TIKE-953865 format. One record per residue (C-alpha): residue number from 1; residue in one letter; x, y, z. Coordinates in Angstrom, 2 decimals, padded with zeros to 5 digits. Layout:
% TIKE-953865
(NUM; "A"; (X; Y; Z))
...
***
This chain:
% TIKE-953865
(1; "M"; (068.71; 055.69; 156.33))
(2; "S"; (069.64; 052.00; 156.44))
(3; "R"; (069.14; 049.60; 153.60))
(4; "S"; (066.63; 047.65; 155.68))
(5; "A"; (064.09; 050.45; 155.19))
(6; "S"; (062.49; 050.97; 151.78))
(7; "R"; (063.76; 053.95; 149.87))
(8; "H"; (061.81; 056.01; 147.34))
(9; "A"; (063.22; 056.79; 143.88))
(10; "I"; (061.41; 059.35; 141.73))
(11; "I"; (062.18; 059.13; 138.01))
(12; "I"; (061.28; 062.18; 135.94))
(13; "G"; (060.55; 060.99; 132.40))
(14; "G"; (058.85; 057.78; 131.34))
(15; "G"; (060.46; 057.34; 127.94))
(16; "A"; (063.04; 054.68; 127.19))
(17; "S"; (065.66; 055.96; 129.67))
(18; "G"; (063.18; 056.22; 132.53))
(19; "V"; (061.66; 052.80; 131.91))
(20; "L"; (065.08; 051.13; 131.61))
(21; "L"; (066.17; 052.61; 134.94))
(22; "A"; (062.88; 051.71; 136.65))
(23; "Y"; (063.21; 048.14; 135.41))
(24; "Q"; (066.77; 047.85; 136.73))
(25; "L"; (065.86; 049.31; 140.13))
(26; "L"; (062.89; 047.00; 140.50))
(27; "H"; (064.74; 043.85; 139.41))
(28; "H"; (068.09; 044.27; 141.13))
(29; "P"; (068.29; 041.59; 143.85))
(30; "A"; (069.73; 044.03; 146.40))
(31; "C"; (067.33; 046.85; 145.62))
(32; "D"; (064.89; 048.18; 148.22))
(33; "F"; (063.46; 051.09; 146.24))
(34; "H"; (059.87; 052.01; 145.63))
(35; "V"; (059.82; 053.71; 142.22))
(36; "T"; (057.54; 056.55; 141.13))
(37; "L"; (057.77; 057.10; 137.38))
(38; "I"; (056.45; 060.50; 136.24))
(39; "E"; (055.60; 060.88; 132.55))
(40; "K"; (053.60; 063.66; 130.91))
(41; "R"; (052.36; 061.46; 128.05))
(42; "P"; (049.48; 059.02; 128.56))
(43; "D"; (051.71; 055.99; 127.94))
(44; "I"; (055.22; 055.05; 128.98))
(45; "G"; (058.21; 053.78; 127.04))
(46; "R"; (057.84; 055.93; 123.94))
(47; "G"; (059.12; 059.39; 124.70))
(48; "L"; (060.11; 061.49; 121.72))
(49; "A"; (061.95; 058.68; 119.94))
(50; "Y"; (059.38; 055.88; 119.83))
(51; "H"; (055.99; 057.56; 119.77))
(52; "S"; (055.73; 057.69; 115.96))
(53; "G"; (052.87; 055.69; 114.47))
(54; "N"; (054.41; 055.87; 110.99))
(55; "L"; (055.53; 052.36; 110.05))
(56; "E"; (058.14; 053.87; 107.71))
(57; "H"; (059.97; 055.38; 110.69))
(58; "L"; (062.41; 052.56; 111.42))
(59; "L"; (064.95; 052.06; 114.17))
(60; "N"; (068.42; 053.32; 113.29))
(61; "V"; (069.97; 050.29; 115.00))
(62; "R"; (069.44; 046.66; 114.00))
(63; "V"; (067.27; 044.45; 116.18))
(64; "A"; (070.27; 042.37; 117.31))
(65; "N"; (071.73; 045.39; 119.14))
(66; "M"; (068.53; 046.77; 120.67))
(67; "S"; (067.98; 044.59; 123.72))
(68; "A"; (066.93; 046.65; 126.74))
(69; "L"; (068.89; 044.35; 129.05))
(70; "P"; (072.70; 044.33; 128.86))
(71; "D"; (072.92; 040.81; 130.29))
(72; "Q"; (070.43; 039.42; 127.74))
(73; "P"; (071.61; 040.62; 124.30))
(74; "D"; (068.88; 038.71; 122.42))
(75; "H"; (066.01; 039.88; 124.67))
(76; "F"; (064.41; 042.15; 122.07))
(77; "W"; (064.75; 039.55; 119.31))
(78; "R"; (063.09; 036.90; 121.50))
(79; "W"; (060.29; 039.33; 122.41))
(80; "L"; (059.78; 040.18; 118.75))
(81; "T"; (059.65; 036.59; 117.54))
(82; "S"; (057.21; 035.69; 120.31))
(83; "R"; (054.69; 038.11; 118.82))
(84; "G"; (054.37; 036.21; 115.55))
(85; "A"; (052.92; 038.93; 113.30))
(86; "D"; (055.85; 041.28; 113.86))
(87; "T"; (058.29; 038.56; 112.80))
(88; "L"; (057.07; 039.08; 109.24))
(89; "L"; (058.52; 042.59; 109.44))
(90; "C"; (061.82; 041.25; 110.70))
(91; "P"; (063.00; 037.87; 109.35))
(92; "D"; (066.32; 037.89; 111.21))
(93; "P"; (068.17; 039.82; 113.96))
(94; "Y"; (069.92; 042.03; 111.40))
(95; "C"; (066.72; 043.79; 110.36))
(96; "F"; (065.26; 047.17; 111.33))
(97; "V"; (061.72; 047.39; 112.71))
(98; "P"; (059.35; 050.36; 113.05))
(99; "R"; (060.06; 052.51; 116.08))
(100; "R"; (056.44; 052.17; 117.18))
(101; "I"; (057.03; 048.46; 117.74))
(102; "Y"; (060.11; 049.20; 119.79))
(103; "G"; (058.03; 051.54; 121.94))
(104; "D"; (055.69; 048.60; 122.57))
(105; "Y"; (058.70; 046.54; 123.65))
(106; "I"; (060.01; 049.15; 126.09))
(107; "A"; (056.55; 049.57; 127.62))
(108; "S"; (056.26; 045.79; 127.97))
(109; "L"; (059.23; 045.74; 130.37))
(110; "L"; (057.03; 047.18; 133.09))
(111; "G"; (053.83; 045.53; 131.86))
(112; "P"; (053.85; 042.69; 134.40))
(113; "L"; (054.25; 045.27; 137.18))
(114; "T"; (051.36; 047.46; 136.03))
(115; "S"; (048.69; 044.93; 135.06))
(116; "N"; (045.73; 044.56; 137.40))
(117; "A"; (046.70; 041.01; 138.27))
(118; "G"; (050.40; 041.64; 138.76))
(119; "A"; (050.51; 045.26; 139.85))
(120; "S"; (053.54; 045.87; 142.05))
(121; "P"; (053.28; 047.91; 145.24))
(122; "R"; (056.85; 049.02; 144.50))
(123; "L"; (055.95; 050.85; 141.26))
(124; "S"; (053.72; 053.89; 140.81))
(125; "I"; (053.21; 055.44; 137.38))
(126; "V"; (052.06; 059.05; 137.45))
(127; "Q"; (050.87; 060.98; 134.42))
(128; "G"; (051.80; 064.62; 134.78))
(129; "S"; (054.39; 067.26; 134.01))
(130; "C"; (057.10; 067.88; 136.58))
(131; "V"; (057.80; 071.60; 136.85))
(132; "S"; (060.37; 071.69; 139.64))
(133; "V"; (062.77; 069.53; 141.59))
(134; "S"; (064.25; 070.62; 144.92))
(135; "E"; (066.78; 069.04; 147.25))
(136; "R"; (066.54; 069.20; 151.03))
(137; "P"; (068.90; 067.79; 153.69))
(138; "T"; (066.88; 064.62; 154.18))
(139; "D"; (064.86; 064.22; 150.96))
(140; "V"; (063.97; 065.57; 147.52))
(141; "V"; (060.70; 066.98; 146.23))
(142; "A"; (059.21; 066.79; 142.73))
(143; "M"; (056.38; 069.23; 142.07))
(144; "L"; (053.89; 068.73; 139.22))
(145; "D"; (052.11; 071.46; 137.29))
(146; "D"; (048.77; 070.54; 138.88))
(147; "G"; (050.12; 070.98; 142.41))
(148; "R"; (050.78; 067.33; 143.18))
(149; "R"; (053.93; 066.87; 145.22))
(150; "Y"; (056.11; 063.77; 145.56))
(151; "V"; (058.76; 063.36; 148.23))
(152; "G"; (061.54; 060.81; 147.82))
(153; "D"; (065.07; 059.85; 148.75))
(154; "I"; (066.46; 060.42; 145.26))
(155; "V"; (065.32; 061.96; 141.98))
(156; "V"; (066.66; 060.81; 138.63))
(157; "L"; (066.12; 063.00; 135.57))
(158; "A"; (065.48; 060.81; 132.53))
(159; "T"; (064.02; 063.50; 130.32))
(160; "G"; (065.57; 062.27; 127.08))
(161; "H"; (066.21; 064.50; 124.11))
(162; "D"; (065.45; 068.11; 124.95))
(163; "T"; (064.22; 069.82; 121.82))
(164; "R"; (063.94; 073.56; 121.40))
(165; "S"; (060.61; 075.29; 121.30))
(166; "S"; (059.98; 075.98; 117.64))
(167; "S"; (060.78; 079.52; 116.58))
(168; "P"; (057.89; 081.59; 115.20))
(169; "G"; (057.20; 080.50; 111.63))
(170; "Y"; (059.01; 077.17; 112.03))
(171; "L"; (057.08; 073.90; 112.14))
(172; "D"; (057.72; 071.23; 114.76))
(173; "P"; (059.18; 068.06; 113.16))
(174; "W"; (057.33; 065.93; 115.71))
(175; "V"; (053.97; 067.11; 114.34))
(176; "S"; (052.91; 065.29; 111.19))
(177; "P"; (052.87; 067.30; 107.93))
(178; "A"; (049.11; 066.82; 107.60))
(179; "S"; (048.49; 068.11; 111.13))
(180; "A"; (050.84; 071.04; 110.47))
(181; "G"; (048.74; 072.07; 107.46))
(182; "I"; (051.42; 071.58; 104.78))
(183; "A"; (049.81; 071.50; 101.34))
(184; "N"; (050.97; 068.74; 099.01))
(185; "D"; (052.30; 071.23; 096.45))
(186; "D"; (054.16; 073.45; 098.95))
(187; "A"; (057.90; 073.87; 098.71))
(188; "V"; (059.20; 072.70; 102.10))
(189; "L"; (062.51; 073.82; 103.58))
(190; "I"; (063.88; 071.51; 106.26))
(191; "L"; (066.61; 072.96; 108.46))
(192; "G"; (069.06; 070.20; 109.31))
(193; "T"; (069.96; 067.15; 107.21))
(194; "G"; (070.28; 064.51; 109.93))
(195; "L"; (068.09; 061.57; 110.83))
(196; "T"; (065.21; 063.80; 111.98))
(197; "M"; (065.11; 065.31; 108.48))
(198; "V"; (065.08; 061.80; 107.02))
(199; "D"; (062.02; 060.89; 109.08))
(200; "Y"; (060.22; 064.07; 108.08))
(201; "V"; (060.92; 063.47; 104.39))
(202; "L"; (059.46; 059.99; 104.75))
(203; "S"; (056.37; 061.49; 106.42))
(204; "L"; (055.93; 064.00; 103.60))
(205; "L"; (056.27; 061.34; 100.93))
(206; "A"; (053.88; 059.00; 102.76))
(207; "D"; (051.31; 061.82; 102.74))
(208; "G"; (051.66; 062.13; 098.97))
(209; "H"; (053.66; 065.37; 098.98))
(210; "R"; (054.39; 066.58; 095.46))
(211; "G"; (056.22; 069.86; 096.02))
(212; "P"; (059.99; 070.26; 096.26))
(213; "I"; (061.69; 069.38; 099.56))
(214; "I"; (064.95; 071.16; 100.38))
(215; "G"; (067.14; 069.95; 103.23))
(216; "M"; (069.68; 072.54; 104.33))
(217; "S"; (072.50; 072.36; 106.84))
(218; "R"; (075.94; 073.87; 107.32))
(219; "R"; (077.62; 071.01; 105.44))
(220; "G"; (074.67; 069.37; 103.72))
(221; "L"; (075.75; 065.92; 104.92))
(222; "L"; (073.40; 062.95; 104.84))
(223; "A"; (073.63; 059.99; 107.23))
(224; "K"; (075.24; 056.86; 105.82))
(225; "A"; (073.39; 053.55; 105.78))
(226; "H"; (073.92; 050.32; 107.65))
(227; "R"; (075.31; 047.23; 105.97))
(228; "R"; (075.67; 043.65; 107.19))
(229; "A"; (079.14; 044.23; 108.57))
(230; "D"; (080.21; 042.85; 111.94))
(231; "P"; (082.41; 044.95; 114.26))
(232; "V"; (086.13; 044.29; 114.10))
(233; "R"; (087.78; 043.24; 117.33))
(234; "I"; (089.88; 046.11; 118.70))
(235; "E"; (091.83; 045.48; 121.89))
(236; "E"; (091.73; 048.16; 124.56))
(237; "R"; (095.53; 048.39; 124.57))
(238; "E"; (095.42; 049.40; 120.89))
(239; "V"; (093.23; 052.47; 121.49))
(240; "P"; (095.14; 055.78; 121.89))
(241; "F"; (093.32; 057.15; 124.94))
(242; "G"; (094.24; 060.66; 126.04))
(243; "V"; (095.75; 061.89; 122.76))
(244; "D"; (094.59; 065.06; 121.02))
(245; "I"; (091.81; 064.94; 118.45))
(246; "S"; (094.14; 065.13; 115.44))
(247; "R"; (096.05; 062.04; 116.49))
(248; "L"; (092.86; 060.20; 117.41))
(249; "L"; (091.26; 060.90; 114.03))
(250; "R"; (094.45; 059.86; 112.22))
(251; "W"; (094.39; 056.58; 114.14))
(252; "I"; (090.74; 055.97; 113.20))
(253; "R"; (091.37; 056.78; 109.53))
(254; "G"; (094.39; 054.50; 109.56))
(255; "R"; (092.36; 051.60; 110.96))
(256; "V"; (089.63; 052.22; 108.39))
(257; "D"; (092.08; 052.43; 105.47))
(258; "T"; (093.82; 049.21; 106.51))
(259; "H"; (090.55; 047.34; 106.98))
(260; "V"; (089.10; 048.54; 103.65))
(261; "A"; (092.34; 047.64; 101.84))
(262; "Q"; (091.87; 044.11; 103.16))
(263; "G"; (088.37; 043.97; 101.70))
(264; "G"; (086.47; 045.03; 104.82))
(265; "D"; (083.81; 047.67; 105.42))
(266; "W"; (084.55; 050.95; 107.21))
(267; "R"; (081.45; 050.39; 109.33))
(268; "S"; (083.15; 047.47; 111.03))
(269; "V"; (085.88; 049.75; 112.37))
(270; "I"; (083.47; 052.45; 113.57))
(271; "D"; (081.40; 049.80; 115.36))
(272; "G"; (084.53; 048.19; 116.76))
(273; "I"; (085.48; 051.48; 118.40))
(274; "R"; (082.06; 051.86; 120.01))
(275; "P"; (082.88; 050.08; 123.32))
(276; "Y"; (085.59; 052.69; 123.92))
(277; "T"; (083.92; 055.92; 122.80))
(278; "Q"; (082.83; 057.06; 126.26))
(279; "R"; (086.32; 056.61; 127.68))
(280; "L"; (087.84; 058.27; 124.60))
(281; "W"; (085.56; 061.27; 125.16))
(282; "R"; (086.27; 061.38; 128.88))
(283; "E"; (090.06; 061.38; 128.35))
(284; "L"; (090.09; 063.72; 125.37))
(285; "P"; (091.80; 067.03; 126.26))
(286; "P"; (089.29; 069.90; 126.70))
(287; "A"; (090.63; 071.83; 123.70))
(288; "S"; (090.27; 068.70; 121.57))
(289; "K"; (086.68; 068.22; 122.66))
(290; "R"; (085.91; 071.73; 121.49))
(291; "R"; (087.68; 071.19; 118.17))
(292; "F"; (085.80; 067.94; 117.65))
(293; "L"; (082.44; 069.63; 118.22))
(294; "E"; (083.27; 072.50; 115.88))
(295; "H"; (084.96; 070.66; 113.03))
(296; "A"; (084.54; 066.87; 113.17))
(297; "R"; (081.25; 066.14; 114.89))
(298; "A"; (079.11; 066.34; 111.75))
(299; "W"; (081.39; 063.90; 109.90))
(300; "W"; (081.45; 061.52; 112.86))
(301; "D"; (077.67; 061.64; 113.24))
(302; "V"; (076.87; 060.66; 109.63))
(303; "H"; (079.17; 057.65; 109.90))
(304; "R"; (078.32; 056.68; 113.46))
(305; "H"; (074.52; 057.24; 113.46))
(306; "R"; (073.31; 055.49; 110.34))
(307; "M"; (069.94; 054.78; 108.73))
(308; "A"; (068.38; 051.48; 107.80))
(309; "P"; (069.04; 050.23; 104.24))
(310; "E"; (065.31; 050.40; 103.45))
(311; "V"; (065.26; 054.06; 104.46))
(312; "E"; (068.40; 054.74; 102.43))
(313; "A"; (066.64; 053.34; 099.34))
(314; "R"; (063.64; 055.64; 099.80))
(315; "I"; (065.80; 058.71; 100.35))
(316; "A"; (068.04; 057.83; 097.39))
(317; "H"; (064.96; 057.55; 095.17))
(318; "A"; (063.68; 060.93; 096.38))
(319; "L"; (067.05; 062.51; 095.57))
(320; "Y"; (067.24; 060.84; 092.16))
(321; "A"; (063.69; 061.87; 091.27))
(322; "G"; (064.32; 065.46; 092.35))
(323; "H"; (061.74; 065.40; 095.14))
(324; "L"; (064.50; 066.06; 097.65))
(325; "T"; (067.50; 068.37; 097.31))
(326; "L"; (070.30; 068.73; 099.85))
(327; "V"; (071.96; 072.12; 100.25))
(328; "A"; (075.07; 073.04; 102.20))
(329; "G"; (074.49; 076.59; 103.29))
(330; "K"; (073.71; 079.11; 106.00))
(331; "I"; (070.43; 080.97; 106.50))
(332; "I"; (070.92; 084.74; 106.24))
(333; "G"; (067.35; 085.88; 106.67))
(334; "I"; (063.72; 084.76; 106.55))
(335; "E"; (060.86; 087.05; 105.60))
(336; "P"; (057.34; 085.68; 106.09))
(337; "N"; (054.82; 086.36; 103.31))
(338; "E"; (051.34; 085.28; 102.32))
(339; "A"; (052.62; 082.17; 100.53))
(340; "G"; (054.94; 081.14; 103.34))
(341; "A"; (058.36; 082.75; 103.49))
(342; "S"; (061.19; 084.14; 101.41))
(343; "V"; (064.49; 082.65; 102.56))
(344; "R"; (067.91; 084.13; 101.89))
(345; "Y"; (070.91; 081.86; 102.32))
(346; "R"; (074.60; 081.67; 101.49))
(347; "P"; (075.83; 078.42; 099.90))
(348; "R"; (078.83; 076.92; 101.67))
(349; "G"; (082.12; 078.27; 100.31))
(350; "Q"; (080.46; 081.09; 098.36))
(351; "R"; (079.82; 084.80; 098.92))
(352; "E"; (076.72; 085.00; 096.76))
(353; "I"; (073.39; 085.29; 098.59))
(354; "R"; (070.59; 083.23; 097.07))
(355; "S"; (066.88; 083.11; 097.81))
(356; "L"; (064.14; 080.50; 098.07))
(357; "E"; (060.37; 080.86; 098.14))
(358; "V"; (058.89; 078.19; 100.39))
(359; "G"; (055.49; 077.35; 101.78))
(360; "A"; (056.76; 075.89; 105.05))
(361; "I"; (059.94; 075.71; 107.14))
(362; "V"; (060.54; 072.73; 109.43))
(363; "D"; (063.19; 072.89; 112.15))
(364; "C"; (065.04; 069.56; 112.27))
(365; "T"; (068.26; 070.95; 113.72))
(366; "G"; (067.91; 068.67; 116.71))
(367; "I"; (068.50; 068.95; 120.42))
(368; "V"; (069.04; 072.07; 122.51))
(369; "K"; (072.64; 073.15; 122.13))
(370; "D"; (072.79; 074.87; 125.53))
(371; "P"; (070.94; 073.11; 128.39))
(372; "R"; (070.17; 076.49; 129.96))
(373; "A"; (067.85; 077.09; 126.98))
(374; "S"; (065.85; 073.97; 127.89))
(375; "A"; (062.09; 074.12; 127.57))
(376; "N"; (061.84; 071.53; 130.34))
(377; "P"; (060.78; 073.29; 133.56))
(378; "A"; (062.24; 070.56; 135.80))
(379; "V"; (065.69; 071.04; 134.25))
(380; "R"; (065.38; 074.82; 134.43))
(381; "S"; (064.43; 074.61; 138.10))
(382; "L"; (067.76; 072.93; 138.87))
(383; "F"; (069.69; 075.76; 137.22))
(384; "D"; (067.56; 078.39; 138.96))
(385; "Q"; (068.35; 076.90; 142.38))
(386; "G"; (072.02; 076.29; 141.66))
(387; "L"; (071.49; 072.53; 141.92))
(388; "A"; (072.96; 071.98; 138.47))
(389; "R"; (075.44; 073.69; 136.20))
(390; "V"; (076.18; 073.46; 132.52))
(391; "D"; (079.43; 071.87; 131.40))
(392; "P"; (082.19; 074.07; 129.90))
(393; "L"; (081.23; 073.06; 126.34))
(394; "C"; (077.53; 073.85; 126.93))
(395; "I"; (076.30; 070.51; 125.66))
(396; "G"; (074.78; 069.08; 128.84))
(397; "I"; (074.50; 069.34; 132.58))
(398; "E"; (077.59; 068.32; 134.50))
(399; "T"; (077.42; 064.90; 136.11))
(400; "S"; (079.92; 062.68; 137.86))
(401; "A"; (080.96; 059.27; 136.56))
(402; "D"; (078.18; 057.91; 138.84))
(403; "C"; (075.54; 060.08; 137.12))
(404; "A"; (075.24; 062.40; 140.13))
(405; "I"; (074.25; 065.94; 139.15))
(406; "I"; (076.95; 068.48; 140.03))
(407; "N"; (075.80; 071.78; 141.55))
(408; "R"; (077.09; 075.25; 140.74))
(409; "D"; (079.79; 074.92; 143.43))
(410; "G"; (081.14; 071.76; 141.83))
(411; "V"; (079.74; 069.34; 144.43))
(412; "P"; (078.06; 066.12; 143.22))
(413; "S"; (074.63; 065.60; 144.74))
(414; "R"; (073.83; 062.51; 146.80))
(415; "R"; (070.15; 062.75; 145.88))
(416; "L"; (069.93; 064.11; 142.33))
(417; "F"; (070.98; 061.99; 139.35))
(418; "A"; (070.50; 061.95; 135.58))
(419; "V"; (070.59; 059.33; 132.83))
(420; "G"; (070.36; 059.35; 129.06))
(421; "P"; (070.99; 062.22; 126.64))
(422; "L"; (070.96; 064.81; 129.42))
(423; "T"; (074.34; 063.41; 130.54))
(424; "R"; (076.08; 063.73; 127.17))
(425; "A"; (078.64; 066.18; 128.57))
(426; "A"; (080.16; 063.38; 130.65))
(427; "F"; (079.37; 060.36; 128.49))
(428; "W"; (078.95; 061.78; 124.94))
(429; "E"; (077.78; 058.53; 123.31))
(430; "I"; (074.64; 058.26; 125.40))
(431; "I"; (071.78; 058.71; 122.94))
(432; "A"; (071.33; 055.09; 121.81))
(433; "I"; (069.79; 052.18; 123.70))
(434; "P"; (072.99; 050.07; 123.84))
(435; "D"; (074.68; 052.88; 125.78))
(436; "I"; (071.71; 053.93; 127.90))
(437; "R"; (070.89; 050.38; 129.04))
(438; "T"; (074.42; 049.95; 130.38))
(439; "Q"; (074.31; 053.32; 132.14))
(440; "C"; (070.97; 052.53; 133.78))
(441; "A"; (072.11; 049.10; 134.93))
(442; "A"; (075.27; 050.58; 136.46))
(443; "L"; (073.39; 053.37; 138.26))
(444; "A"; (070.78; 050.95; 139.61))
(445; "A"; (073.50; 048.63; 140.88))
(446; "M"; (075.30; 051.49; 142.60))
(447; "L"; (072.11; 052.82; 144.22))
(448; "A"; (070.92; 049.37; 145.23))
(449; "T"; (074.12; 048.43; 147.00))
(450; "N"; (074.88; 051.77; 148.65))
(451; "D"; (072.90; 053.13; 151.52))
(452; "E"; (072.64; 056.84; 152.24))
(453; "E"; (075.74; 057.08; 154.43))
(454; "Q"; (077.85; 055.27; 151.83))
(455; "Q"; (076.62; 057.71; 149.19))
(456; "F"; (077.93; 060.60; 151.30))
(457; "E"; (081.36; 059.03; 151.19))
(458; "R"; (081.12; 058.13; 147.49))
(459; "F"; (080.19; 061.61; 146.33))
(460; "G"; (082.34; 063.50; 148.81))
(461; "A"; (079.43; 065.23; 150.55))
(462; "Q"; (079.20; 066.02; 154.24))
(463; "S"; (076.35; 064.47; 156.21))
(464; "P"; (073.92; 067.17; 157.47))
***
């Protein structure tokens, strides 16, 4: 197919990743794609991350760093200030706004292309659930659960965070406590002590919950909070790419210690490393990647993925008042009963088994650890057909540096791509907007400036 003919890109997932990619494809000057965006929810741009209507659920990144467009770093701030009323929530670019507002912003990117007056013939938004994706020699097919079928030149999976189906007896953290039937006096056990737990605690407290809340994880670590600290400038030549994880962590600790000794904030060093984290991950030896995931990931996450200062204050008050308790421990067994469940657990570093009586258990342990356990039928269909394979660490599907999905024989596809958290095996730091926006812009640029025959050469495939 030549570039003179219009090509058809099907994007599976209309959350932030899908909208960012659609925007880039539709605005790239060399792009000839018609875009079909398939989203199961009734609105686009929100996904799992930004659908919350709770105004206490704030972004975990300051407004200044949340532009959707890598070439316009103040785009979100300008959009926010243009709305007037929302400016009261955010007096300067260093603030943190409700995630619901950010969902409005992401949806607004495609607004001019979907309004009745400005509807674009190059964009189609389809509400539905994609249940399978198949690749043929000359095209790709996306099948929806209601039988609708879309044929295109490429498919991009932008399915976002893939959460597990809740185990029997566990409540879904994305369902509000009131809707889940949690009584205000119930003791609530939350599995996981990350940012999802923080949001759920805020939801409980906003609903007037009076009973004890216990957050339990292997280490019992709580995310740190943001401060007004600018990133330090770290030159690329200073970064020890390719060394093992022990040497890398020693280098990071050394930079932090030096900076703090000079009166700085450790956050400045962590943020200064951010431009290099994807390359660091890519060049980390395989054994070191495994060691990092097993032993250092939790510590990195609480320092790297931080909460807003306002949220920190609410959580600190809940801890001080005894409404919230953090426990480092491992679940040994759960026995349902009429009141809820009896939970046996082993505190970290101890042999003694303790027990808790709780009225509800909420699973906030996060994303699917093994992509093959995905509840997403479109992702499962790729594995079933051998069109995708899991990476050796079982944290994501394997993709090339160009986001092409790699099949079970190790061959990158010329028609199947992925963006966002699904690609964490290759990119690792790919769960936040600053990383995803860059990835989407790069993929759109590559697709826009490469016709089909050039893609064969780029991905090493043989033309049929």
